[in-house]
Residue frames relative to the residue before (quaternion, step in Angstrom):
aa qw qx qy qz dx dy dz
X 1.0000 0.0000 0.0000 0.0000 0.00 0.00 0.00
X 0.3734 -0.7468 0.5075 0.2128 3.56 -0.64 1.12
X 0.3616 -0.7256 0.5530 0.1921 3.53 -1.23 0.60
X 0.0819 -0.7841 0.6149 0.0206 3.58 -0.74 1.07
X 0.1257 0.8146 -0.5424 0.1623 3.55 -0.07 1.33
X 0.5598 -0.6023 0.4387 0.3625 3.60 -1.11 0.59
X 0.3794 -0.7245 0.5338 0.2152 3.56 -1.14 0.68
X 0.0199 -0.7636 0.6451 -0.0172 3.53 -1.11 0.84
X 0.3795 -0.7582 0.4773 0.2307 3.63 -0.41 1.14
X 0.6713 0.4801 -0.2996 0.4786 3.59 1.20 -0.37
X 0.6988 0.3624 -0.2427 0.5670 3.59 1.34 0.08
X 0.1011 -0.8505 0.5136 0.0506 3.60 0.44 1.22
X 0.3532 -0.7592 0.5153 0.1825 3.54 -0.82 1.03
X 0.5631 -0.6103 0.4431 0.3377 3.55 -1.12 0.71
X 0.6144 0.5497 -0.3538 0.4418 3.58 1.04 -0.67
X 0.6557 0.4984 -0.3093 0.4754 3.60 1.01 -0.78
X 0.5843 0.5760 -0.3589 0.4451 3.58 1.11 -0.67
X 0.6731 0.4671 -0.2904 0.4944 3.59 0.91 -0.87
X 0.6604 0.5195 -0.3149 0.4414 3.59 0.89 -0.90
X 0.6619 0.5016 -0.3075 0.4645 3.59 0.92 -0.88
X 0.6726 0.5000 -0.2980 0.4570 3.58 0.93 -0.87
X 0.6360 0.5282 -0.3246 0.4596 3.56 1.07 -0.74
X 0.6409 0.5118 -0.3255 0.4705 3.58 0.97 -0.82
X 0.6328 0.5345 -0.3240 0.4571 3.56 1.01 -0.82
X 0.6653 0.5037 -0.2903 0.4684 3.57 0.98 -0.88
X 0.6758 0.4937 -0.2868 0.4662 3.57 0.92 -0.93
X 0.6486 0.5149 -0.3112 0.4663 3.58 1.18 -0.53
X 0.5406 -0.6696 0.3723 0.3474 3.56 1.29 -0.01
X 0.2267 0.7935 -0.5348 0.1815 3.58 1.11 0.58
X 0.5070 -0.6587 0.4640 0.3061 3.55 -1.05 0.75
X 0.6829 0.4598 -0.3659 0.4341 3.52 -1.23 0.52
X 0.4520 -0.6748 0.5206 0.2631 3.53 -1.35 0.09
X 0.4885 -0.6401 0.4969 0.3237 3.61 -0.96 0.79
X 0.5005 -0.6553 0.4803 0.2990 3.55 -1.21 0.52
X 0.8186 0.0877 0.0311 0.5668 3.55 0.94 -0.94
X 0.1059 -0.7825 0.6108 0.0593 3.56 -1.04 0.79
X 0.2133 -0.7340 0.6340 0.1174 3.53 -1.06 0.89
X 0.0544 0.7966 -0.6002 0.0469 3.59 -0.92 0.87
X 0.3232 -0.7365 0.5624 0.1919 3.55 -1.01 0.83
X 0.0386 -0.7723 0.6340 0.0017 3.56 -0.93 0.95
X 0.0608 -0.8856 0.4603 0.0113 3.58 0.42 1.27
X 0.1135 0.8116 -0.5589 0.1268 3.59 0.76 1.05
X 0.1476 0.8100 -0.5601 0.0920 3.58 -1.03 0.74
X 0.6107 0.6390 -0.3509 0.3091 3.59 1.09 -0.60
X 0.7080 0.4218 -0.2768 0.4942 3.63 1.15 -0.40
X 0.3548 0.7646 -0.4782 0.2468 3.58 1.27 0.14
X 0.5609 -0.6210 0.4359 0.3311 3.56 -1.05 0.80
X 0.7677 0.1631 -0.1003 0.6115 3.58 1.07 -0.74
X 0.6081 -0.5827 0.3784 0.3840 3.63 -1.02 0.70
X 0.0840 0.7950 -0.5932 0.0949 3.56 -0.95 0.91
X 0.2412 -0.7187 0.6231 0.1924 3.54 -1.27 0.41
X 0.1149 0.8224 -0.5412 0.1329 3.53 0.91 0.97
X 0.5346 0.6268 -0.4033 0.3983 3.58 1.24 -0.27
X 0.6395 0.5292 -0.3262 0.4523 3.58 1.22 -0.35
X 0.5504 0.6905 -0.3603 0.3006 3.56 1.24 -0.35
X 0.6243 0.5539 -0.3888 0.3902 3.67 0.78 -0.75
X 0.6827 0.4705 -0.3028 0.4700 3.59 0.86 -0.87
X 0.6268 0.5375 -0.3404 0.4498 3.59 1.02 -0.74
X 0.6474 0.5043 -0.3195 0.4738 3.59 1.00 -0.76
X 0.6223 0.5332 -0.3468 0.4563 3.59 0.95 -0.79
X 0.6666 0.4925 -0.3064 0.4683 3.58 0.93 -0.85
X 0.6438 0.5251 -0.3228 0.4534 3.59 1.05 -0.73
X 0.5631 0.6103 -0.3884 0.3995 3.61 1.12 -0.53
X 0.5799 0.5936 -0.3706 0.4172 3.58 1.18 -0.48
X 0.6323 0.5527 -0.3270 0.4333 3.59 1.21 -0.37
X 0.7413 0.3857 -0.2019 0.5108 3.58 1.24 -0.26
X 0.4235 -0.7023 0.5185 0.2419 3.54 -1.18 0.65
X 0.5556 -0.6100 0.4550 0.3351 3.54 -1.34 0.01
X 0.5273 0.6560 -0.3980 0.3650 3.59 1.27 -0.04
X 0.1791 -0.7674 0.6106 0.0786 3.58 -0.79 1.08
X 0.2526 -0.8323 0.4740 0.1368 3.54 0.14 1.30
X 0.6569 0.5316 -0.3207 0.4278 3.59 0.97 -0.81
X 0.7417 0.3514 -0.2067 0.5325 3.58 1.22 -0.46
X 0.3166 -0.7521 0.5009 0.2885 3.58 1.34 -0.14
X 0.5332 0.6057 -0.3868 0.4463 3.53 0.97 0.96
X 0.3073 -0.7434 0.5688 0.1713 3.54 -1.29 0.41
X 0.4850 -0.6874 0.4604 0.2835 3.57 -0.82 1.01
X 0.5585 0.6188 -0.3940 0.3871 3.59 1.17 -0.36
X 0.5318 0.5927 -0.4161 0.4390 3.57 1.28 -0.01
X 0.6391 0.4397 -0.3154 0.5465 3.56 1.34 -0.11
X 0.3445 -0.6888 0.5923 0.2366 3.54 -1.23 0.56
X 0.0033 -0.8114 0.5818 -0.0558 3.56 -0.42 1.26
X 0.0948 -0.7907 0.6038 0.0337 3.57 -1.05 0.80
X 0.2933 -0.7172 0.6034 0.1881 3.54 -1.28 0.48
X 0.2648 -0.8028 0.5210 0.1185 3.57 -0.53 1.20
X 0.5283 -0.6301 0.4167 0.3877 3.59 1.27 -0.01
X 0.6124 -0.5541 0.4207 0.3754 3.56 -1.29 -0.34
X 0.4551 -0.6303 0.5540 0.2978 3.54 -1.18 0.65
X 0.3705 -0.7303 0.5296 0.2212 3.57 -0.85 0.93
X 0.8586 -0.0432 -0.0028 0.5108 3.57 -0.93 0.99
X 0.0937 0.8633 -0.4906 0.0724 3.61 0.62 1.10
X 0.5190 0.6628 -0.4172 0.3424 3.62 1.23 -0.04
X 0.7987 0.3203 -0.2320 0.4535 3.55 -1.24 0.51
X 0.7537 -0.3945 0.2777 0.4463 3.54 -1.36 0.02
X 0.6735 0.4818 -0.3049 0.4704 3.59 0.85 -0.90
X 0.6420 0.5308 -0.3192 0.4519 3.57 1.04 -0.77
X 0.6341 0.5168 -0.3312 0.4702 3.56 1.05 -0.71
X 0.6277 0.5189 -0.3376 0.4720 3.59 1.06 -0.67
X 0.6429 0.5086 -0.3253 0.4714 3.59 1.01 -0.78
X 0.6276 0.5344 -0.3292 0.4606 3.56 1.04 -0.79
X 0.6594 0.5148 -0.3068 0.4538 3.55 0.90 -0.93
X 0.6648 0.5061 -0.3179 0.4482 3.59 0.88 -0.88
X 0.6535 0.5227 -0.3191 0.4449 3.58 0.97 -0.85
X 0.7009 0.4610 -0.2687 0.4733 3.58 0.97 -0.83
X 0.6489 0.5449 -0.3248 0.4202 3.59 0.96 -0.81
X 0.5825 0.5776 -0.3702 0.4359 3.58 1.25 -0.34
X 0.6613 0.4588 -0.2864 0.5198 3.57 1.32 -0.28
X 0.0693 -0.8291 0.5547 0.0081 3.57 -0.73 1.01
X 0.3636 0.7352 -0.4919 0.2920 3.58 1.10 0.64
X 0.7663 -0.4070 0.2588 0.4245 3.56 -1.30 -0.23
X 0.8467 0.0447 0.0842 0.5234 3.56 0.77 -1.03
X 0.1825 -0.7624 0.6148 0.0864 3.56 -1.04 0.90
X 0.0973 -0.7539 0.6468 0.0616 3.56 -1.04 0.87
X 0.1361 -0.8095 0.5702 0.0324 3.55 -0.58 1.21
X 0.2219 -0.7656 0.5942 0.1075 3.54 -0.98 0.95
X 0.2253 -0.7596 0.5948 0.1359 3.55 -0.64 1.13
X 0.6122 0.0332 0.7588 -0.2196 1.47 -2.43 0.09
X 0.5570 -0.5945 0.4715 0.3376 3.44 -1.42 0.28
X 0.7320 -0.4896 0.2855 0.3782 3.52 -1.37 0.19
X 0.4662 0.6781 -0.4507 0.3461 3.59 1.24 -0.03
X 0.5820 0.6218 -0.3716 0.3696 3.62 1.18 -0.41
X 0.5171 0.7021 -0.4030 0.2779 3.57 1.16 -0.58
X 0.6684 0.5179 -0.3213 0.4263 3.58 0.84 -0.92
X 0.6915 0.4819 -0.2943 0.4506 3.60 0.80 -0.98
X 0.6610 0.5054 -0.3142 0.4570 3.59 0.93 -0.87
X 0.6732 0.5027 -0.3043 0.4488 3.58 0.84 -0.95
X 0.6720 0.4916 -0.3039 0.4630 3.57 0.91 -0.88
X 0.6515 0.5289 -0.3215 0.4386 3.58 0.93 -0.87
X 0.7138 0.4326 -0.2440 0.4938 3.58 1.11 -0.67
X 0.4957 -0.6943 0.4066 0.3269 3.57 1.27 0.10
X 0.3081 0.7668 -0.5089 0.2412 3.58 1.14 0.56
X 0.1421 -0.7863 0.5953 0.0847 3.55 -1.05 0.80
X 0.7265 0.2944 -0.2287 0.5773 3.57 1.31 0.21
X 0.1642 -0.8030 0.5702 0.0556 3.57 -1.08 0.72
X 0.0568 -0.7261 0.6836 0.0471 3.51 -1.13 0.87
X 0.0190 -0.8067 0.5906 0.0022 3.58 -0.79 0.94
X 0.1810 -0.7376 0.6429 0.0989 3.54 -0.95 0.99
X 0.2246 0.7907 -0.5058 0.2615 3.54 -0.27 1.26
X 0.4690 -0.6499 0.5182 0.2986 3.53 -1.24 0.47
X 0.7611 0.3186 -0.1472 0.5455 3.58 1.29 -0.30
X 0.5980 -0.5813 0.4161 0.3625 3.57 -1.23 0.49
X 0.1554 -0.8067 0.5426 0.1751 3.60 1.05 -0.80
X 0.4418 0.6800 -0.4524 0.3712 3.54 0.94 1.01
X 0.3078 0.7707 -0.5020 0.2432 3.58 1.17 0.53
X 0.5416 -0.5870 0.4867 0.3537 3.54 -1.30 0.36
X 0.7175 0.4465 -0.3167 0.4307 3.56 -1.28 0.34
X 0.4952 -0.6217 0.5134 0.3235 3.56 -1.36 -0.24
X 0.3431 0.7052 -0.5466 0.2936 3.54 -0.43 1.26
X 0.6727 -0.4575 0.3585 0.4578 3.55 -1.26 -0.19
X 0.6493 0.5071 -0.3202 0.4678 3.60 1.26 -0.06
X 0.7234 0.4783 -0.2435 0.4343 3.59 1.22 0.06
X 0.4459 0.7381 -0.4579 0.2161 3.67 1.07 0.02
X 0.6935 0.4491 -0.2937 0.4807 3.61 1.08 -0.42
X 0.0320 0.8551 -0.5165 -0.0315 3.73 1.04 -0.70
X 0.5846 -0.1132 -0.7522 0.2822 2.95 6.88 11.62
X 0.1011 0.8026 -0.5865 0.0412 2.92 -0.54 1.08
X 0.5642 -0.5978 0.4383 0.3636 3.59 -1.09 0.78
X 0.8688 0.1376 -0.1310 0.4572 3.52 -1.14 0.91
X 0.6478 0.5043 -0.3360 0.4617 3.63 1.22 0.14
X 0.7626 0.3053 -0.1650 0.5459 3.58 1.24 -0.32
X 0.4044 -0.6848 0.5278 0.2984 3.57 -1.12 -0.62
X 0.6519 -0.5231 0.3765 0.3995 3.54 -1.25 0.38
X 0.6260 0.5515 -0.3407 0.4335 3.57 1.02 -0.77
X 0.7039 0.4426 -0.2782 0.4808 3.59 0.89 -0.88
X 0.5858 0.5458 -0.3744 0.4676 3.59 1.12 -0.52
X 0.6523 0.5010 -0.3080 0.4782 3.57 1.01 -0.83
X 0.6239 0.5372 -0.3387 0.4555 3.58 1.03 -0.77
X 0.6403 0.5196 -0.3241 0.4637 3.58 0.94 -0.85
X 0.6643 0.5020 -0.3007 0.4650 3.57 0.93 -0.92
X 0.6784 0.5048 -0.2948 0.4449 3.58 0.89 -0.94
X 0.7170 0.4376 -0.2466 0.4832 3.57 1.07 -0.68
X 0.5449 -0.6689 0.3768 0.3371 3.57 1.24 0.24
X 0.3956 0.7096 -0.4852 0.3233 3.58 1.17 0.55
X 0.3187 -0.7369 0.5659 0.1874 3.57 -0.83 1.00
X 0.1011 -0.8042 0.5854 0.0171 3.57 -0.65 1.13
X 0.1018 -0.7792 0.6176 0.0316 3.57 -0.85 1.02
X 0.3293 -0.7766 0.5109 0.1654 3.56 -0.56 1.18
X 0.6661 -0.5080 0.3771 0.3951 3.55 -1.24 0.50
X 0.6333 0.5416 -0.3407 0.4353 3.60 0.96 -0.80
X 0.6620 0.4998 -0.3076 0.4662 3.57 1.01 -0.79
X 0.6059 0.5399 -0.3526 0.4659 3.58 1.04 -0.73
X 0.6719 0.4980 -0.2999 0.4589 3.57 0.93 -0.89
X 0.6961 0.4853 -0.2825 0.4474 3.57 0.94 -0.87
X 0.7919 0.3384 -0.1601 0.4825 3.59 0.90 -0.89
X 0.5084 -0.6538 0.4206 0.3703 3.58 1.19 -0.37
X 0.5284 -0.6744 0.4212 0.2975 3.52 -0.91 0.93
X 0.6104 0.5626 -0.3644 0.4220 3.61 1.00 -0.70
X 0.6640 0.4964 -0.2984 0.4728 3.58 0.94 -0.89
X 0.6798 0.4969 -0.2931 0.4528 3.56 0.86 -0.98
X 0.6606 0.4927 -0.3155 0.4704 3.60 0.93 -0.84
X 0.6185 0.5476 -0.3476 0.4436 3.58 1.00 -0.72
X 0.6738 0.4765 -0.2923 0.4832 3.57 0.94 -0.88
X 0.6322 0.5362 -0.3322 0.4501 3.59 1.00 -0.80
X 0.6555 0.5065 -0.3126 0.4648 3.58 0.97 -0.82
X 0.6273 0.5209 -0.3378 0.4702 3.59 1.08 -0.67
X 0.6741 0.4900 -0.2981 0.4654 3.57 0.94 -0.89
X 0.7290 0.4348 -0.2472 0.4673 3.58 0.76 -1.05
X 0.6926 0.4964 -0.2738 0.4461 3.56 1.10 -0.70
X 0.3196 -0.7882 0.4789 0.2173 3.55 1.26 -0.24
X 0.7531 -0.2778 0.1763 0.5698 3.57 1.09 0.68
X 0.7974 -0.3537 0.2290 0.4320 3.54 -1.15 -0.58
X 0.7761 0.4073 -0.1779 0.4473 3.60 1.09 -0.57
X 0.4151 0.7182 -0.4695 0.3023 3.58 1.17 0.32
X 0.3014 -0.7041 0.6093 0.2053 3.55 -1.38 0.20
X 0.0958 -0.8495 0.5180 -0.0294 3.53 -0.41 1.28
X 0.1847 -0.7242 0.6512 0.1316 3.53 -1.18 0.74
X 0.1671 -0.7723 0.6062 0.0902 3.58 -0.93 0.92
X 0.1647 -0.7827 0.5985 0.0446 3.53 -0.64 1.22
X 0.0648 -0.7950 0.6030 0.0086 3.57 -0.55 1.18
X 0.1029 -0.7641 0.6368 0.0090 3.53 -0.21 1.35
X 0.3792 -0.7912 0.4313 0.2103 3.55 -0.27 1.29
X 0.5681 0.5903 -0.4041 0.4069 3.62 1.19 -0.25
X 0.4369 0.6593 -0.4717 0.3898 3.59 1.28 0.22
X 0.6194 0.5724 -0.3332 0.4215 3.58 1.23 -0.43
X 0.6418 -0.4839 0.4311 0.4100 3.51 -1.35 0.28
X 0.5690 -0.6471 0.3898 0.3248 3.56 -0.86 0.96
X 0.6106 0.5852 -0.3586 0.3951 3.59 1.06 -0.64
X 0.7362 0.4016 -0.2382 0.4898 3.60 1.10 -0.59
X 0.7708 0.2652 -0.1665 0.5549 3.61 1.24 -0.22
X 0.0248 -0.8451 0.5340 0.0054 3.63 0.54 1.08
X 0.6423 0.5246 -0.3321 0.4494 3.62 1.19 -0.33
X 0.6031 0.5092 -0.3670 0.4922 3.59 1.29 0.21
X 0.3333 -0.7951 0.4645 0.2026 3.62 -0.13 1.23
X 0.7449 0.4191 -0.2281 0.4664 3.60 1.02 -0.72
X 0.4266 0.7030 -0.4758 0.3123 3.63 1.22 0.09
X 0.2206 -0.7807 0.5763 0.0984 3.54 -1.13 0.72
X 0.5747 -0.5462 0.4555 0.4048 3.60 -1.17 0.38
X 0.7700 0.3712 -0.2639 0.4469 3.56 -1.02 0.79
X 0.4706 0.6809 -0.4465 0.3401 3.60 1.21 0.21
X 0.7594 -0.3389 0.2664 0.4874 3.55 -1.28 -0.30
X 0.4828 -0.6307 0.5184 0.3167 3.53 -1.25 0.44
X 0.6497 -0.4841 0.3960 0.4321 3.56 -1.28 0.22
X 0.6374 0.5314 -0.3295 0.4503 3.59 0.97 -0.80
X 0.6594 0.5014 -0.3175 0.4616 3.61 0.95 -0.81
X 0.6325 0.5190 -0.3408 0.4631 3.58 1.00 -0.74
X 0.6549 0.5038 -0.3152 0.4668 3.58 0.94 -0.86
X 0.6370 0.5207 -0.3274 0.4647 3.60 1.00 -0.78
X 0.6415 0.5186 -0.3250 0.4625 3.60 0.95 -0.83
X 0.6428 0.5199 -0.3212 0.4620 3.56 1.01 -0.80
X 0.6766 0.4841 -0.3062 0.4628 3.60 0.90 -0.87
X 0.6419 0.5167 -0.3259 0.4634 3.59 0.95 -0.81
X 0.6254 0.5352 -0.3348 0.4586 3.57 1.05 -0.72
X 0.6872 0.4884 -0.2847 0.4563 3.56 0.86 -0.95
X 0.6711 0.5342 -0.2949 0.4212 3.57 1.07 -0.72
X 0.6635 0.5177 -0.3155 0.4384 3.59 1.11 -0.52
X 0.4285 -0.7436 0.4472 0.2519 3.64 -0.59 1.07
X 0.5954 0.5648 -0.3757 0.4306 3.59 1.20 -0.22
X 0.6086 0.5554 -0.3547 0.4420 3.59 1.21 -0.40
X 0.1317 -0.8155 0.5627 0.0294 3.56 -0.66 1.17
X 0.8086 0.0534 -0.0151 0.5857 3.58 1.20 -0.38
X 0.1005 -0.7590 0.6426 0.0291 3.52 -1.26 0.69
X 0.0609 -0.7828 0.6131 0.0872 3.58 -1.07 0.62
X 0.2028 -0.7178 0.6508 0.1416 3.53 -1.34 0.49
X 0.0425 0.8437 -0.5257 0.1002 3.57 -0.52 1.18
X 0.7930 0.3894 -0.2700 0.3830 3.49 -1.53 0.02
X 0.4935 0.5961 -0.4712 0.4231 3.58 1.01 0.83
X 0.1613 -0.7566 0.6284 0.0814 3.58 -0.86 1.01
X 0.3151 -0.8029 0.4747 0.1753 3.55 -0.09 1.31
X 0.6334 0.5448 -0.3406 0.4312 3.60 1.10 -0.57
X 0.6943 0.4486 -0.2702 0.4936 3.60 1.24 -0.32
X 0.4306 0.7272 -0.4514 0.2863 3.59 1.24 0.09
X 0.5934 -0.5532 0.4457 0.3784 3.54 -1.30 0.33
X 0.7004 -0.4830 0.3181 0.4183 3.56 -1.26 0.33
X 0.7028 0.4508 -0.2717 0.4787 3.59 1.09 -0.63
X 0.4042 -0.7537 0.4399 0.2739 3.59 1.33 0.15
X 0.1768 0.8442 -0.4969 0.0954 3.57 1.05 0.65
X 0.6489 0.5162 -0.3408 0.4431 3.62 1.02 -0.66
X 0.6743 0.4896 -0.2911 0.4699 3.55 0.85 -0.99
X 0.6512 0.5094 -0.3186 0.4637 3.59 0.99 -0.78
X 0.6203 0.5279 -0.3466 0.4652 3.58 1.06 -0.67
X 0.6425 0.5048 -0.3320 0.4713 3.60 0.96 -0.78
X 0.6297 0.5277 -0.3393 0.4581 3.60 0.95 -0.83
X 0.6573 0.4850 -0.3050 0.4897 3.59 0.97 -0.81
X 0.6029 0.5565 -0.3532 0.4496 3.58 1.09 -0.66
X 0.6216 0.5317 -0.3331 0.4691 3.57 1.01 -0.80
X 0.6884 0.4766 -0.2813 0.4689 3.57 0.90 -0.92
X 0.6134 0.5333 -0.3520 0.4642 3.60 1.09 -0.62
X 0.6132 0.5270 -0.3482 0.4744 3.60 1.01 -0.75
X 0.6616 0.5068 -0.2987 0.4649 3.56 0.95 -0.93
X 0.6354 0.5213 -0.3281 0.4658 3.60 1.00 -0.79
X 0.6337 0.5186 -0.3268 0.4720 3.56 1.03 -0.74
X 0.6434 0.5162 -0.3167 0.4682 3.56 0.97 -0.88
X 0.6318 0.5363 -0.3320 0.4505 3.59 0.98 -0.83
X 0.6728 0.5160 -0.3011 0.4365 3.58 0.99 -0.82
X 0.5086 0.6478 -0.4321 0.3673 3.61 1.17 -0.34
X 0.7436 0.4040 -0.2226 0.4840 3.53 0.99 -0.82
X 0.6733 0.4896 -0.2872 0.4738 3.57 1.29 -0.05
X 0.6844 0.5182 -0.2879 0.4245 3.54 1.20 -0.36
């Protein structure tokens, strides 16, 4: 659904920020963009039927509802050069993963933000960005066999199984339960996760944000979300912390079916804010 909103030159829209940066890039401006947005609308191998392929465009439209001003940092995202690489055509399956990799490898800036699509995109995006460490925020282990949205990683009560929990343990995957996040705080937990996945100061980390990690009340467009997940504020904080860490080279947002969203589009709007939080984190790298 397109957004028809009044224009105010003193209230720059995030959507215009991406559009202006993309035109600059296409015109052959010198230098490298700081951030690239890319849609990876995979959905055909999903374990359950989804129209997650409709989500990248919905998120782009939602960006028009937000400005580029980061009040908490007294900073403007327009100090970053952001571009939109468009959508990968037919990103499902082995051939689709190759197309995804080629589209991303053409970008050599600091950070890639990929809009799913289902969670099957994580492997192709992370590999294309040269990530050697993975942090995933998810309601599920995603350690299933085969190629689907349940297999990109290969704990949450009642969302997984003992066999997959054992697989995670055997493969050396550090699992942090929702209860621990609540008790210790997301900032602390994310800091430790970045240390583990980053392997010290010089690692390259991909952060997979499966939006169904959130409480179902805030993400009705996530079919697998459960009551009691992360809050919208916690998801936004995780996104900003990811963008702020220089070891993070790529972030994805997945498992949102825009056609199943509530009338107020709360899920799609949360993802759009997540994109901006990643950008705000990236902006802070040069200010801290």
